[in-house]
C-alpha positions, 0 to 999 in steps of 0.5 A, a space after each residue: 623314825 620320828 625325830 625332832 630337829 626343830 631346835 637346831 641351827 641351819 648348819 646343825 640341821 644340814 649335818 643332821 640330815 646328812 647323818 640320817 642318810 647313813 646306815 643305822 650302824 654308822 649313825 650309832 657310831 656317830 652318835 656315840 662319838 658326838 656323845 663322847 665329845 660333850 664334856 659333862 658338867 660334874 655335879 657333886 650332888 648327882 654323883 653322891 646320889 648315884 653312889 648311894 644308888 649304886 651301893 643300894 643296888 649292889 646290896 640287893 644283888 648280894 643279898 638276893 633281893 634283886 631280880 636279875 635278867 639275862 641279856 637275851 631276855 632283856 633284848 627280847 623285851 626291848 624289841 617287843 616294846 619297840 615293835 609295839 610302839 611302831 605298830 601303834 
């Protein structure tokens, strides 16, 4: 697992190193909790742009132009991509 924690303070580095000793599931839960604890800065332009993009994607689904994939197919493709990176 490649990680770059070089920009962390000493205390944050210690927390990071302790987190690496957790199981994958525990680390994922911790990462989710940390992510949720960060207050996002609202950007009206970004939210407007995403609203337009979401509407576009919904329209493509509704009119049959979008190609949809099942979760098992997507998960398999992701795993294959991860495996390819790990082998290189």
